[in-house]
N, C-alpha and C positions, 0 to 999 in steps of 0.2 A: 484828680488833677491829672488827666492823660493828655497825650499828644503836647506835652511840654506846656500846658495851660496853668495858669494862676488863678486862683480863688479869691474873690473879695466878698465878705458878708457885711451886711446891714443890720444891724441889731435895733430892734424897736419894741417900745412898750407901751400897751394901750393904758391910759391913764384913767384911773377909777373904773376899771371894767365892770365889775359885778354891780356897783351903785348906779351904772349908766345905762343899764339894759332897758329898752323901752318896752313897756307891757304890751301896747297895741300892736307892735311891730312883732313881737314875740308870739303873740297869739296866731299872728297872720302867717308866720312862719310855720307853726304848727299845723295849720289847715292846709298850707301848700306841701308840706312832707307828707300827706296821705294817711295822717293818723285817724283813727276812729273818732267822728264827732264828738264823741262823748269826752274824750280826752281834752280835745280843744275847748270844749264847754267847761271843763272842770278847771283848766288853767285859766279861762276867763274869768271865772268866779273866783279862783284863787288869787289872782293879781289884782282884784279891783278893790276900791274903798279901802284903801292903806292910808295910815295917818302916822306922822311921827313928829317928835318934838326933840329939841337939843336942850341939855342941862349942863351949866357951869358952877359948880358949887351948888349954892342955895338958889341961884338964879336959873329960871326955866323960860324957855321960849313957849308960845302957845302951839297947840296942835295945828299942823296943815297938812292937806292931802298930797299924795306922792304918786306920780304915774311912771315912774322909773324905779329901779332897783331890784336885784334878786339878793336875798340873803346869802353871803359867801359861804357861812357855816352850814346851812340848812341842808336836808338830804336831797332836795331837788334841785339846787343851784348848779351842780355840776352837769346834770342832764340839760337843764336850761341853757345854760351858757353854752355848751357843746353844739346843740342845735342853733342857737343864735350864730355861734362863730363859723358854723359849717356853711351856712347860707353865705355869710361874708366871704368866706375863701373860695366858693364855688364861683361868684361872681368876679371876684378878683382874679383868678386864674383865666377866666374867659375873656377879660379886659386885656390881659397880658398876651393871650394867644392872638386876639384881633389885632392887637398892636404891634404884633411880632418881636416883642422883648423876650429874648431867650434866658430868662431866669427861672430860679426854682425858690419856691416859699415853705418854710417850716414854721409851725405854731406850735407853742406849749401854753395854750389858754390864752392868758394876755401878754406873753412874751413872744416875739416872733422874729424869724430870720429872712432876709432876701439874699440869695446866693447868686451870684453870677462868676462864670467862667470865661477866660480870654487869654490870649496871649500878650495882651497889654492891660496895665491897670486903669489907663485912661479910658479905655473902651468900657472896662467893668464899670467905672464910676459914672460914665454918661448913662448907662443901662440903670445903675441903681438910682440916679437921680430921676429919672423918668419913672421908675417903679415907686418911688417914694412920693411922686406927686400924684400918681393914680391912687396910691394906697390912702394917703391923706384925704382925698376927696371922697374915696367911698366910705372910710370911717365916718367922715362929717355926716354924710347921708345916713348912715345907721346910728347916729347920735353919740359916736365914739370920738376920742381924740387921742394923739400921740403925745407921750410925755416926752418933751424934748430933753430934758437933762439925763434921760436914761437912753438916748439915741447913740450908737457908737458904730464906727467902720473898724474893720480889721482885714488885711490883705495877706495871703499865703502863698508861699512860693517854694519849691524845693529845689529851684534852679541854683548852681554853683555861683560862690561869689555875693557880692553886696548889691542890694537893688534899692532904689528909691521907693519909698511908701508915700504917694501922693495923697493929699487931704481931698474931702469931700465937701464942697461949698453947697449947702441947702439953704443959704439966705434968701435968694429969691422966692423960695416956698415959705419963707417964715421960720424956717428953722436954722440950727446953728452951724459952724464952720466945723467940720468933724476932722480931728488930727487922729490918724491911725497910731495905734500903741504896739508895743514890742511884744507884749503877752495879753493873754485874755483870758479870764476864767468865768466859764459858763457851765452850768449845771454840776459845779465841783470839778470839772475838768479844766486844766490849764494849758492852753494853745500858747505856742509861739509862731513867730513868722516861718520857720523852717519846718514846722510840724515834727521837731525832734522830741520834744516832750520833756526836755531836761528839767525845766523849771517844775514840771508836774511831779517828777519821780523826786526830785529835791525836797518839795514840800511836803509830800506825804511821809518820805523817810524821816525826815526831822520831826513829823507829828507823831510818828511811831516811836522814836526815841524819846520824845516829851512824855509819852505815854509811859514807857518804861520807868523813867525817872519818877513818875508819879506812883508807880505801882511798888516802888521800893518802900514806901510809907506804909504798905499794907502789914508788913511785919515789924517786929522790933526785936531787941536783943533778947528778951525773955521768951517770946513765942513768935518765931518766924515762919512764914509759908515754905512748904516743902518744895523740891525742885518739880515735883510732877504737878503741884498747883501752878507753878511759875509757867511751866510749858502748856498747861491747859489755858492760862490768861495769854500767853503770847498767840497760839492757835485761835481762840475765840476773839480776842479784843484788839490785837495788834495786827495780824497778818491781814483782815479783812481791811483795815485803815490802808495799810502800806500798798497793797494791790488794787486800790480801787481804780478803776479804768485801765488795767493793764492791757485790755484789748486794743487801746490806741496803739501801743508801741511793741507790743510782743506778738509776733506773727511771722511767717515765713519770710526770708530775705530781708527783713527788717534789721537795721544796725542797732544792737542793744548792748555793746559792750559798755556804756557809760551806766546803763541803768542797772546791768549785773553788776558792775562796780560798786555802785551806791547801796544797792540792796544786798550785797555780800558783807559790807562794812556795817549795815544795820543788823544783820542777823548774827554777826559776830559778837556784836556788843551784847545782844540778848542772851546769846549762849553763855557768856562770861557771867552775866546777872544771874542766869539760872543756876550755874554751876559753883558761882563764886570762885572761879578759877581765876589762873594768873593772867596779866594782859597779854604776856609772850606767849600762850599757850597757843598752838596750831589750830587754824580754825576748822579743818575736816574732823579732827580728834575731839574737839569740844562739841562740835554740832552732833556727831555721832553718838557721844556719850549722853548728851541731853536729848537725843531722840528727835531731833530736828532734820527734815529733809532737806538737802541743798535746795536753795531757792529756786535755780533753774529747773530742776526737776518737778518741784512743785508747780512751777508755773506752767509746765507742759502737762501736768496731771489735771489742773483744774481748766486748762483750756480744752483737752480733750472732752472734759464732761460738759463744758458748755457747748461745744459743738454737737453733742447729742441732744443737749436741751433745745438748742435751736429748732430741731425735727420735731419736738414736741408740741411746738407753737401751732394754732390754728392755721388752716392754708391761706385764711384772709389776712392774716398778720402781715405788717409791712415788710418785716425781716423776710418771712417766707416768699413774699411776693419778689423781692431783691435778688434772692438766691435761686430763683425759679430757674433752672437749667434746661427746660423744655423750650421749644421755638416760640417766640413771641406770639401772642393771641392778636388776631385781627379785630376782635371786638373792642378791648381796652388794653393795649399794649403798655408796658411800663418803659419809658425810656431810658430809666436807670437801672432796669434788670442785668443780672450778669449774662442772661440768653442773648442781650442785644451786642455784647462783645465778641470779637473773632477770636479764633485760638491764639493768635499772635498777641492780641491785646490781653487776654487772660493771662498769658505768661509774663508780660510786662508789668501789668497792674499790681501794685502791692496793696494789702490790706487784710483785714481780719475776716470779712466775710469771702473774699476770693478764697482764702486760704482755707476756711471752712467748708466752702462749697467744693473745692478740689478734692479735700481730704473726705468729707463724710457724704456727699450727695451720691445717692443710689444704694447705700447702706439700709435705709429705710423706706423703700419706694412705695410701701403700701401702709406705712406707719400712721393711724389715726388716734389723736388723742381723745376722740369722742366714742370710740369703740367700745361696745357693750361689755367687752372683757376688762375694762379699766373701771367699770362702775362698781362701787361698793356694794358686796354682796355676790358678785360674779367672779372673784379672785378663787385661785385654786383652794386656797386654805379655808374659804367659805364654802365652797361647794364639797369637798372632801373633808368637812372638818373632823368628822369620826377617825379618819386615818391620821390625826395628828394628836400627839400628846406632849405637854410640857411640864416639866419637874422643876417646880420653883423652890429655890432653896433659899433659906434667909441667912442673914450673917452670922448669927449664932450657931448654925448647923454647919456652916463652913468652917468654923473656927473649931468646931468638935472633930470634924474629919480630919483637919489639919492636925490635931492632937493625937488622934489615933493613928495616923500615918507616923 
């Protein structure tokens, strides 16, 4: 959301996506994709002469032929649906480009987002209206339809003060009148209009505390779990829940005082539970005795590890394309790449990818995850196995050594 622009997102869902894929069109897409003719022939035979029947208790309908549907749970459904959807998105982006509608589209199989960025929400609404019109007509030509009950709109702006959230009227297109909401839960992330993520951190901190309360049932008066076991449960089961999506709000120059306050309260309660300490005990002391690292330092640690993990991804991955700091290619430039920003814009822009790029880019300029050295059997321990020796000690032998000492 650079240059004081606001973001508007239109969420849509393709109704009955897997059961609605047309077999003839799918075979045609496979042929156009340039696959081996034997592959297209296989799928042409795989998808024909299919019959189905419906049953309700003891009553059953007669068998009838079907020329649509790809089984959602089958091994080939993900591949076939991706190829089907890729062709659709390719045509859709060309339509938007020809109509000069400056929007972006994201798709997660049958769930999709249309994103518009402008200085005015009214302009964004008009662009989303036109995009929705093109989208619905193209889906109809592919034998698909939008599920209107799951269509929603959300507006985001980091401008100071209160701002009005205008509705989006889709009734001329046969859709509903969409009223924007204050918060939006998508893929487990909870967004608010200011992108402060207060509700997100509240939700997962409360979820972690609820998990701690449930874990109290694991022990009883006669046989309770030890503090070491409690600490292990916290690190393995509670922390991953609490810090889900922390990249959204934990990065350089991001205001995180509220988030740290909530997380410190959560960790203090966990430390009291681990040690069975008094509620008036100082937080730093009980965290140190329980062997729990302060939450801010833990976030910094996993953030650095994640920055290294980003550079292990293949060069064709979307995150690597966004973080590419080289001059934009003339063949297929990515308009959202960090390389398209000026130095001034990079300093102003806030975000986890910008932070990761500034701190990590150049550390692994020649790192390749598919290098021969990373293949199993090419590690140092595999090549020079005769130079390594391992002394495996059983638990009984350890106890004997302790007795001797």
